[in-house]
N, C-alpha and C positions, 0 to 999 in steps of 0.2 A: 528440873535441870535448867540451869541458866544458859542463856544464849551467849556464846563467846563472840567477842569482837573479831570480825573477819578481816584478814589482811588483804589488801588489794592484790589482784593477780599480777599486776605489773607495777614496777616502781619507776615510772617515767621521770619523776623528780630526781631520783638518784642517777638515772641515766644522763640527765642534763648536767647535774653536778659533776659526774665523772668526766663527761666530755669537756667541761670547762677546765677542770683540774688538769686533764691530759693536755689540753691546748696550752695552758700556762706553762706546764713543765716542758713541752716541746719548744715553745718560744724561748724559754730560758736556755735549753740545750743548744738551740741554733745560735743564739747570741754568744754563748760560751765557746762554741766551736770556732768562731772568729777570733775570740780572745786567745784561744790556743794557737791559732795560726800566727797571730802577731807575736806571741811569746816564743814561737819556734824559730823566728828569724829566717824563714824561707820565702822565696819569691812567689812561688805558685801555691795556691791553696791545696791542690791535690797532693802535694808533698807533705803537708802538715799533719800533725796529730789531730787536728780538728775535723778532718774529712769524715771519719766514721761517725762521730757524734752528730755532725751536720746531716748525714744520710738518715741516721736513726731519728733525729729530731724532726726532720722533714716528713718522714713516714708517719711518725706519731701525730704531727700537725694535720696531715691529710686524713688520717683515720679519725681523729677527734672531730674534725669538721663533718665527715660522713656520719659519724655516730650522732652528733648533734642534729644534723639534718634529718636522719631517719627517725629519731625520737620525736622531733617536732612534727614530722610528716604523719606519724601514726597517732599522736596525741597532740591536742592543742597545747600551746605554751602555757596558757593560764591553768589548765588541768595539771600540768607538770609542776608548776610553781605551788599550786595548792597541795599536791602530793608531797612535795619537798617540805613544805611547812608542817604538814601532818607528821611526816617522818621525823622532822627535827624535834617536835614536841614529844613524840614517842621516845626518841633517842635520849632526850634530856631527862625524862622521867624514869628511864629504865634502871632498875636496881643492878643489873649485871654490868651496865656501863659504869655506874658509880663504883662498883667493886673493882672493875678493871682499872679505873683511874687511880684508885687507892693503891693497887698493886704496882702500877707504873710509878707512882710517887715513891713507894718503898724501894723499887729498883734504882730510881734516881738518887735517893738518899744513900743507898749502898754504893753506887758507882762514884758519886761525886763527893761524898762526905765521909765514907768509911774506908774504902779501899785506898791504901797508901798512907792513911793516917793511923789506922789500927793494923795490927798484924793480920795477915790474910785469913788465917784460920778463925780468929775471933770475929772479924767483920762478916765473914761468910756464915758462920754459925748464927750470929745475931740476926742477920738479914733473912736467912733461910727459915729460922725459927719463927720470926715475925710473920713472914708470908704464909707459912704452913698453918700457923695458929689462926691467922685472919681468914684464910680460905676455908678451913675446916673447923670453924669456931663452934664450940659447945661449952656450956658452963660446967665443965667437968674437969677436975684436976687430973684425973686419969687420962683423959683425951689430950689435955695440954702437955702432960708429961710425955705421952706417946709421940707427939709432934716434936718435942725438944730432943728426944732420943733419936728419932729419924733424922733430924737436922744434924745432930752430932755424928751419926754414922755416915751420912752423905758427905759432910765436910771432911771427915777422916778419909773416906774413900777417894774424894777429889785430890786430897793432898798425897795420899799413898800412890795413886795412879800417876798423877802428873808430876809431882815434885820428887818422889822417891824412885818410881820405876822409869818414867820417861825423862827425868832430870830437867823438867821445864821450870825455870825460875818463876815463882809466884810473885805477884805485885806486892 
């Protein structure tokens, strides 16, 4: 029996990364809250639509600083950076990450290049078939045909429910 590579009990590198991302998002939200204030043409900030984003952004800013401080207090910063480096290498080599990126690319192609340029039913059928075949790939015509039939049924059901029953216009 081979020894499996053990994952660390903590992911302090990811904690550092998360706190930095939350910090950046909160700074952006705070800055945008002042933009909203200027766009509202009101004299007082507490009358503007930027008040609530400012409160939320400030709370996020405070929490991200606390999160960063606690992480660095429990683990040294160099250990966290080493953990982040190891996680990044593991993440880049992961087959499930590669598969997820391909699926995201398929959705991107569907949304930006197929919907609106092809009839909705055809675009949805092609995209759904491609995704199902990719996710459940086997070198068997029977399996591929099964995925195509499932795609056709799902596309038909979507059109029946939304376009026919609920009368929602499809793109």
